C-alpha positions in Angstrom: -15.1 14.6 -8.4 -13.4 12.4 -11.0 -14.7 9.0 -11.9 -12.6 6.0 -11.0 -11.9 5.4 -14.7 -10.4 8.9 -15.0 -8.1 8.4 -12.0 -7.0 4.9 -13.2 -6.2 6.4 -16.6 -3.8 8.8 -15.0 -2.2 6.0 -12.8 -1.7 3.9 -16.0 0.0 6.9 -17.6 2.4 7.1 -14.6 3.0 3.3 -14.5 1.9 1.7 -17.9 0.9 -1.9 -17.4 3.1 -3.0 -20.3 6.2 -2.0 -18.3 5.4 -4.8 -15.8 7.3 -8.1 -15.9 5.5 -11.0 -17.7 4.9 -12.9 -14.5 3.4 -9.9 -12.6 -0.3 -9.1 -11.9 -0.8 -5.3 -12.0 -3.8 -3.0 -12.7 -7.2 -2.7 -11.2 -8.3 -5.6 -9.1 -11.8 -4.4 -8.3 -13.8 -1.2 -8.6 -16.7 0.4 -10.5 -15.3 2.6 -13.4 -18.2 5.0 -13.0 -17.8 5.4 -9.2 -16.7 8.9 -8.0 -13.4 9.2 -6.2 -12.4 12.0 -3.8 -10.0 10.2 -1.4 -7.2 7.8 -2.2 -4.9 5.7 0.1 -1.4 4.5 -0.9 0.2 1.5 0.8 2.7 -1.3 0.1 0.5 -4.3 0.9 -3.2 -5.1 0.1 -3.9 -6.6 3.5 -7.0 -6.3 5.7 -5.6 -3.6 8.0 -5.0 -1.4 5.0 -8.5 -2.0 3.8 -9.8 -1.1 7.3 -7.8 2.1 7.3 -9.3 3.0 3.9 -12.8 2.5 5.3 -12.0 4.7 8.3 -10.7 7.4 6.0 -13.6 7.2 3.7 -11.3 6.4 0.7 -12.9 5.1 -2.5 -9.6 3.9 -3.9 -6.5 2.0 -2.5 -3.3 1.9 -4.6 -0.8 -0.7 -3.5 2.6 -1.7 -4.7 2.2 -5.4 -4.1 -0.5 -7.4 -6.0 -3.3 -9.1 -4.2 -3.4 -12.2 -6.5 0.1 -12.5 -7.9 -0.3 -16.2 -8.9 -4.0 -16.1 -9.7 -6.8 -17.8 -7.8 -9.8 -20.0 -8.2 -11.8 -18.4 -5.4 -12.6 -15.1 -3.7 -14.5 -16.8 -0.8 -14.6 -14.6 2.3 -13.3 -17.5 4.3 -9.8 -16.9 2.8 -7.9 -13.8 3.9 -7.6 -12.5 0.3 -11.2 -13.3 -0.4 -12.1 -11.3 2.7 -10.2 -8.3 1.4 -12.1 -8.5 -1.9 -15.5 -8.9 -0.2 -14.8 -5.9 2.1 -13.7 -3.8 -0.9 -16.7 -4.6 -3.0 -19.2 -4.3 -0.1 -18.0 -0.8 0.7 -17.4 0.4 -3.0 -13.7 0.7 -2.6 -11.5 0.1 -5.6 -8.0 -1.5 -5.5 -5.3 -0.8 -8.1 -1.8 -2.3 -8.2 1.4 -0.8 -9.6 4.2 -3.3 -9.0 7.1 -4.0 -11.4 5.8 -1.3 -13.7 6.4 1.1 -10.8 9.8 -0.5 -10.2 11.0 0.4 -13.7 9.3 3.8 -14.0 11.0 7.2 -14.0 10.6 8.1 -11.2 10.1 4.6 -9.8 10.5 2.6 -6.6 14.3 2.8 -6.5 14.3 6.6 -7.2 12.1 7.0 -4.1 14.5 4.8 -2.1 17.5 6.8 -3.3 15.7 10.0 -2.4 15.0 8.8 1.1 18.7 8.2 1.6 19.8 11.5 0.0 21.7 9.8 -2.8 22.5 11.4 -6.2 21.0 9.2 -8.9 23.3 8.6 -11.9 21.4 6.0 -14.1 19.4 2.8 -13.9 21.3 -0.4 -13.1 19.4 -2.5 -15.7 18.1 0.0 -18.3 14.8 -0.7 -20.0 15.8 -1.2 -23.7 12.5 0.4 -24.8 13.3 3.7 -23.2 15.4 5.9 -25.6 16.2 8.3 -22.9 17.8 5.6 -20.8 16.1 6.7 -17.6 13.8 3.8 -16.9 14.8 0.4 -15.6 15.5 -1.7 -12.5 17.7 -0.4 -9.7 19.6 2.8 -9.6 23.3 3.5 -9.6 23.9 6.4 -7.2 26.7 8.5 -5.7 27.2 9.9 -2.3 27.9 13.6 -2.0 30.6 12.8 0.4 32.3 9.4 0.9 31.5 7.7 4.2 32.2 4.3 5.7 30.0 1.3 5.0 29.0 1.3 8.6 28.0 5.0 8.5 26.0 4.3 5.3 24.2 1.4 6.9 23.4 3.7 9.9 22.1 6.3 7.4 19.7 3.7 6.1 18.6 2.7 9.6 17.9 6.3 10.4 16.1 7.3 7.1 14.0 4.2 6.3 10.9 3.3 8.3 11.6 1.3 11.4 11.0 -2.5 11.2 11.7 -5.5 13.4 14.6 -6.5 11.1 16.3 -3.2 11.0 19.4 -3.1 8.8 21.9 -6.0 8.2 25.4 -5.4 7.0 27.9 -7.6 5.2 31.4 -6.4 4.5 34.1 -4.3 6.2 32.3 -1.5 8.2 35.3 0.7 7.8 35.4 0.4 4.0 34.8 3.7 2.2 31.6 4.1 0.1 31.4 6.5 -2.8 29.0 4.8 -5.1 25.9 2.6 -4.3 23.3 0.6 -6.1 19.8 0.7 -4.5 16.9 -1.5 -5.5 13.6 -1.6 -3.6 12.3 -5.0 -2.7 14.1 -8.3 -3.3 17.4 -7.6 -5.1 19.7 -10.6 -5.0 18.8 -11.5 -8.6 20.7 -8.3 -9.6 24.1 -9.3 -8.2 25.8 -9.8 -11.6 24.7 -6.4 -12.7 25.7 -4.8 -9.4 29.2 -6.3 -9.7 29.5 -5.2 -13.3 28.6 -1.6 -12.2 31.7 -1.5 -10.0 30.0 0.2 -7.1 31.2 0.1 -3.4 27.9 -1.1 -1.9 24.5 -2.5 -2.7 21.4 -1.7 -0.6 18.3 -3.8 -1.2 16.1 -6.3 0.7 15.5 -10.1 1.1 19.2 -11.1 0.6 19.4 -14.9 0.9 22.3 -16.7 2.5 24.0 -18.2 -0.6 23.8 -15.3 -3.0 25.0 -12.9 -0.3 27.8 -15.3 0.7 29.0 -15.7 -2.8 28.8 -11.9 -3.4 31.1 -11.1 -0.5 33.5 -13.8 -1.7 33.6 -12.4 -5.2 34.6 -8.9 -4.2 34.7 -6.3 -1.5 31.2 -5.2 -2.3 29.4 -4.1 0.8 25.8 -5.4 1.3 23.2 -3.4 3.2 20.0 -5.5 3.7 16.8 -3.8 4.8 13.3 -5.0 5.3 11.4 -5.5 2.0 8.5 -3.3 3.1 10.9 -0.5 4.3 12.7 -0.2 1.0 9.4 0.2 -0.9 7.4 2.4 1.4 9.1 5.6 0.2 7.5 5.0 -3.2 4.1 5.5 -1.6 5.0 9.0 -0.6 6.5 9.7 -4.1 3.4 8.2 -5.8 1.0 10.2 -3.6 2.9 13.4 -4.5 2.5 12.5 -8.2 -1.2 12.0 -7.9 -1.5 15.2 -5.9 0.0 17.1 -8.8 -2.3 15.4 -11.3 -5.3 16.3 -9.1 -4.2 19.9 -9.0 -3.8 20.0 -12.8 -7.3 18.7 -13.3 -8.9 20.6 -10.5 -10.1 17.3 -8.9 -9.3 18.3 -5.3 -8.5 14.7 -4.4 -7.4 14.0 -0.8 -4.4 11.7 -1.0 -3.2 9.7 2.0 -0.2 7.5 2.6 -0.6 4.7 5.1 2.0 4.6 7.9 1.0 1.2 9.1 3.9 -1.2 9.2 2.7 -4.2 7.2 6.1 -5.9 7.1 5.3 -9.5 8.3 8.1 -9.6 10.9 7.1 -8.1 14.2 9.9 -8.8 16.7 13.7 -9.1 16.6 16.0 -10.8 19.1 19.7 -10.6 18.7 21.1 -14.1 18.7 24.0 -15.4 20.8 25.2 -18.4 22.8 24.3 -18.3 26.5 27.1 -17.4 28.9 
């Protein structure tokens, strides 16, 4: 079995920590570098149900997309929910490693996995990483559909292909408008509106679209907006990342058992359509 430090070195090669945004908190949160690893669990969120799942599986390493302590902390007391996560991990010798914005900009990265889940043809990054001479890394992906379809049909495709959540899929724009090109960006994407408009695409699929940026976007142009749940747009990365680690394990003869959590850790649990009473 490989040591944790060996597995982490390979994860850092896939998603170098220097690719992360300056505000981000990526890398190994806890774990003994000399501990042996034979089972790994991938998930979006480092929350207690995911830790409990890892214990049930007998995993020694959890890899999540979202950081546990994004803004730092002064305590890991078990009376806090994040402190409880840390206590449980350390007590049971389970390591936690985070790949966040460094995985967003990787090639392949989070948006590549999202495009793959939707059967889109990737053309190039929306916001290329200037340090990548090949021009393949960066935020978001500009994609093309193999065959044009209406915005409504594209939103329905997203609803069918992405994991089910309480939110489902929201749509802004003319449902009958034809879509040939799309930008996809896993996670919160409304900071990318200027770049999306400059790309001249027909639609933008992302998550966490706020009222004012979305309202302004549809006033600016005929751009169609497809808003999915944050967790749902990033979960496909877990499967992609697990496949990457499987290939690394095979190359080294590690015989790792790699799992992807199917627990829905999106915070929203119920959806009711609104409407005035009759």
